Structure formats: structure tokens, C-alpha cells
C-alpha positions in Angstrom: 0.0 0.0 0.0 1.8 3.1 -1.2 -1.1 5.6 -1.7 -0.8 8.2 1.0 -4.6 8.8 1.1 -5.1 5.3 2.6 -2.7 3.7 5.1 -2.5 -0.1 5.7 -0.7 -1.8 8.5 -0.9 -5.1 10.3 -0.6 -5.6 14.1 -0.5 -9.2 15.1 -3.8 -10.6 13.7 -5.4 -7.2 12.9 -5.2 -5.3 9.7 -5.8 -1.5 10.2 -7.0 0.5 7.2 -6.9 4.3 7.8 -8.4 6.9 5.4 -5.7 9.5 5.5 -7.0 12.9 4.3 -7.5 14.6 7.6 -7.1 18.1 6.0 -10.1 17.3 3.8 -12.1 15.5 6.5 -11.3 12.1 4.9 -13.6 12.8 2.0 -13.8 10.2 -0.7 -11.9 10.5 -4.0 -11.0 7.9 -6.6 -7.7 7.3 -4.8 -9.4 6.8 -1.5 -12.1 4.4 -2.8 -9.5 2.4 -4.7 -7.1 2.5 -1.8 -9.6 1.0 0.6 -10.6 -1.7 -1.9 -6.9 -2.6 -2.4 -6.3 -2.6 1.3 -9.2 -5.0 1.8 -7.7 -7.3 -0.9 -4.4 -7.1 0.9 -5.9 -8.0 4.3 -7.9 -10.8 2.7 -4.7 -12.4 1.2 -2.7 -12.0 4.5 -2.7 -15.4 6.3 -1.9 -13.9 9.8 -4.8 -11.4 9.6 -8.1 -12.5 11.3 -9.9 -9.2 11.4 -9.8 -5.7 9.9 -10.4 -2.3 11.3 -11.5 0.6 9.1 -10.9 4.1 10.6 -10.1 7.6 9.7 -7.2 9.9 10.5 -7.9 13.1 12.4 -11.2 14.2 13.8 -13.7 12.3 11.6 -14.1 8.9 10.0 -15.3 10.5 6.7 -17.4 13.4 5.6 -18.6 11.8 2.4 -17.7 12.3 -1.2 -15.4 15.2 -2.0 -17.8 17.4 -3.9 -15.4 20.2 -4.4 -12.4 18.4 -5.6 -13.4 18.6 -9.3 -10.8 17.0 -11.5 -8.6 16.6 -8.5 -10.9 13.9 -7.3 -9.5 11.7 -10.0 -12.9 10.2 -11.0 -13.0 8.4 -14.3 -15.6 6.2 -15.9 -14.0 2.9 -17.0 -16.9 2.3 -19.3 -16.4 5.4 -21.5 -15.5 4.6 -25.0 -12.5 6.9 -26.1 -13.9 7.1 -29.6 -17.4 8.2 -28.4 -17.2 10.8 -25.7 -20.5 11.8 -24.2 -22.2 14.9 -25.7 -21.7 18.0 -23.6 -24.6 18.5 -21.2 -26.1 15.1 -21.9 -26.9 12.6 -19.2 -26.6 8.9 -20.0 -28.4 6.9 -17.2 -26.7 3.6 -18.0 -23.2 5.3 -18.1 -24.0 6.9 -14.8 -25.2 3.7 -13.3 -22.0 1.9 -14.4 -19.9 4.6 -13.1 -21.5 4.6 -9.6 -21.7 0.8 -9.8 -17.9 0.7 -9.9 -17.9 2.3 -6.5 -20.5 -0.1 -5.2 -18.4 -3.0 -6.3 -15.4 -1.6 -4.4 -17.4 -0.8 -1.3 -18.8 -4.3 -1.3 -15.4 -5.8 -1.1 -15.9 -5.2 2.6 -19.1 -7.3 2.5 -17.5 -10.1 0.6 -14.3 -10.2 2.6 -14.1 -13.5 4.5 -12.7 -11.7 7.5 -14.7 -9.6 10.0 -14.4 -5.8 9.3 -15.1 -3.4 12.1 -15.9 0.2 11.3 -14.7 2.8 13.8 -17.0 5.9 13.7 -15.5 8.9 15.4 -16.5 12.6 14.6 -18.9 11.7 11.9 -19.6 9.5 8.9 -22.0 11.1 6.5 -23.4 11.2 3.0 -22.1 8.8 0.3 -19.4 7.6 2.6 -22.1 5.7 4.6 -22.4 3.4 1.5 -18.9 2.3 2.4 -19.1 2.3 6.2 -22.3 0.4 6.5 -20.7 -2.5 4.5 -18.7 -3.3 7.7 -19.7 -6.3 9.7 -19.8 -4.3 13.0 -19.8 -0.6 13.8 -18.3 0.9 17.0 -19.1 4.5 17.6 -17.6 7.3 19.7 -20.1 8.8 22.1 -19.9 12.2 20.5 -20.1 11.0 16.9 -22.9 11.2 14.3 -23.8 9.2 11.2 -26.4 10.1 8.5 -27.3 10.5 4.9 -28.1 14.2 4.3 -28.2 13.8 0.5 -31.6 12.3 1.0 -32.8 15.9 1.1 -31.5 16.5 -2.4 -28.9 15.1 -4.7 -28.7 11.4 -3.9 -29.9 8.0 -2.7 -27.8 5.4 -1.0 -26.1 3.1 -3.5 -25.2 0.1 -1.5 -28.4 0.7 0.4 -27.3 -1.3 3.4 -29.3 1.2 5.6 -32.6 -0.6 5.1 -31.1 -4.0 6.0 -29.6 -2.7 9.2 -32.6 -0.9 10.4 -36.3 -1.5 11.0 -38.8 -0.2 8.4 -39.8 2.7 10.7 -36.3 3.8 11.4 -35.1 3.4 7.8 -37.9 5.8 6.7 -37.3 8.1 9.7 -33.7 8.7 8.8 -33.6 8.2 5.0 -36.6 10.3 4.2 -35.2 13.2 6.3 -31.5 12.7 6.2 -31.5 13.5 9.9 -28.2 13.0 11.8 -28.1 10.0 14.1 -26.2 10.5 17.3 -24.3 7.6 19.0 -26.9 6.9 21.7 -29.7 6.7 19.1 -27.6 4.6 16.8 -27.0 2.1 19.6 -30.7 2.1 20.6 -32.0 1.3 17.1 -29.3 -1.4 16.6 -27.3 0.5 13.9 -24.0 0.1 15.9 -22.7 -2.6 18.2 -21.0 -0.5 20.9 -20.6 3.1 22.0 -17.4 4.2 23.8 -16.0 7.5 25.0 -14.2 9.2 22.1 -10.8 9.0 23.9 -11.2 5.2 24.2 -12.7 4.3 20.8 -9.5 3.3 19.0 -8.2 1.1 21.8 -11.6 -0.5 22.4 -12.0 -1.3 18.7 -8.6 -3.0 18.5 -9.2 -4.8 21.7 -12.4 -6.3 20.2 -10.7 -7.0 16.9 -8.0 -9.0 18.6 -10.6 -11.4 20.0 -11.0 -12.9 16.5 -7.3 -14.1 16.6 -8.3 -17.3 18.3 -11.1 -18.3 15.9 -10.1 -20.3 12.8 -10.3 -18.3 9.6 -12.6 -20.8 8.0 -15.1 -20.5 10.9 -15.2 -16.7 10.4 -15.5 -17.0 6.7 -18.4 -19.5 6.7 -20.4 -17.8 9.4 -20.0 -14.4 7.7 -21.1 -15.9 4.4 -24.1 -17.6 6.0 -25.3 -14.3 7.6 -24.7 -12.3 4.4 -26.5 -14.8 2.3 -29.7 -14.3 4.4 -29.7 -10.6 3.5 -28.9 -11.3 -0.2 -31.9 -13.6 -0.3 -34.0 -10.7 0.9 -33.2 -8.8 -2.3 -30.0 -6.8 -1.4 -28.7 -7.0 -5.0 -31.9 -5.7 -6.5 -32.1 -2.9 -4.0 -28.5 -1.9 -4.8 -29.3 -1.9 -8.5 -32.2 0.5 -8.0 -30.4 2.6 -5.4 -27.5 3.1 -7.8 -29.8 4.0 -10.7 -32.0 6.3 -8.6 -28.9 8.1 -7.3 -28.1 9.2 -10.8 -31.7 10.3 -11.4 -31.8 12.4 -8.3 -28.6 14.2 -9.4 -30.2 15.1 -12.8 -33.6 16.6 -11.8 -34.4 20.3 -12.4 -34.1 20.8 -8.6 -30.7 19.1 -8.5 -29.3 21.2 -11.4 -30.4 24.4 -9.7 -29.0 23.2 -6.4 -25.6 22.4 -7.9 -25.5 25.6 -9.8 -26.0 27.6 -6.6 -22.5 26.5 -5.4 -20.9 29.1 -7.7 -23.5 31.7 -6.6 -23.4 31.3 -2.9 -20.4 29.1 -2.1 -20.3 25.4 -1.3 -20.5 25.8 2.5 -23.4 28.2 2.5 -25.4 25.9 0.1 -24.8 22.9 2.3 -25.6 24.9 5.4 -29.0 26.0 3.9 -29.8 22.4 3.1 -29.1 21.3 6.6 -30.2 24.3 8.7 -33.9 23.3 9.1 -32.8 20.1 10.7 -30.3 21.6 13.0 -27.8 18.8 12.6 -25.0 18.7 10.1 -24.8 22.4 9.7 -24.8 23.3 13.4 -23.9 20.3 15.6 -20.8 19.4 13.8 -19.0 22.7 13.6 
């Protein structure tokens, strides 16, 4: 692992994957998404590793996709034909779905990994990054952290759509229709996370839990994880992800979405986001 935006290390039987863009609140770029996917592959292939921890450097796990990186985000569509570039201003829904589907495939490496993956949520995990985070097998959360999908208000739907499989129908609608931020205590109460610890202890507690898997044979871990995952796949996870990825593209190409994105240049990115979140009093206020 050489990409500085994602660090990989092994400690005894634990692989630790760290998103390393603290100056950008660990927002997701092409390099970050690919770096996490590569790190999962590395941990999967490592015989000593029994469990994996996903965390972020600095004060947050991740603040979602980097929406202001532009070309610096490095995003490319591997399905584009060089001889047939898309018409300027046109939207191709299949091309969009394939593009976002590439990210879903990489996020789902966590789901398919035969080893337990523990997500460490500190600060916050919001927006499109929850598509990555919720693929983890277990989530541990700092007591002052938040998680949520604010793009539900405009400009997005979850693509891996693990939300609905980790929550009851009532809570899935409560938090996905509104994009409301979920604090740690609420996340624990509704069964979204396994444990809540003081922020100062979260890293040590996660590693302590991850170390417990060292004494369980790898084949036991792989088979039990596969069995659990299969139950959710039988409930239609793949179909839900297909629709979520397609609908995500649609929500970014409505008249309202175009006007919202255009307002970035008029008002500034931070002000537009703040206006979106201000009525809910969460992302714009509680996380400053």
C-alpha cells in the first residue's frame, strides 16, 4: 500500500485501514475508494490477519464524497469509449449507473471479505461515505459521533443501500426520508451500531475487540459471515442496490438538483450545504 490517502498496517492478527485525508475530513476521492478496496484485498490475502479495522485519521471517519475536488478527485468512468465521448450537457443513465456501480463494487469488497471488518466511527460518517461504512460487519461509535445520509434531502440516494437492512422499516424511513443525523446513543438504541465508547477510548476498544478474533479459525469466520450475508442477499439486497445506484443518478439530474448544484458558484459550497441542513439543526450546526 503506497497511496498516502489510505494507510495499511498489520498488528498481530489485525489489519488496520486508515483513510488519511484529515485536512479534507477524509472525504472520498477515486484514490481513497480504490485505496480502501486494495487494502481489503491485501488483508484478505494475508494469512496472519483474522480481522480488519476501518478508521479515519484526524477528527472524523469520513465526511462523504469530495464534492469540491473537481478533476482533483480523479474520478473516471472505465466504461467510457474513447472514440465516443458523451455529448456536452447530456446525461446517460446507463453510463451513470455503471460509473457509480464501480464504487458499489469496491465498497462491497468489505461485505465479501471473508474476515470480519469493524468500522470505527468517530467525529462523523455522513453522505455517500455511509455506502462504504455500512458494509462493515460491526460498527463501533464514539459517544460524540454522528452518522447520517443528508443527500436524502436533495442530490442522492444510498447506492449500497445497506441502511434498510440494518434498520427496521420505521427507522429506515425516519432517517432516510429526512437525512437526519443520528447520534451515537440513538444509533445504539436502534441497533445500527454494536457499541458506543468515549471518544478518547474508541480506537483502543475497537482494536481490543478485533483482537478477539485471533483465536477463531479463519474458515469458521468466513463460513459464518457468508451464511449471515446470504440471508440478506436472499432478501433482495442486490436488486435494492441496483435500484439505489440508478435512482442516485436520477436524483442528481432533476431540475431541482441542477439548480442546487448551480447555486454552489453563486453562494459558495459551504453556504449551500448549510442552507440544506439548517432546518434540521444537525450537520450544519452540531458538527462545527
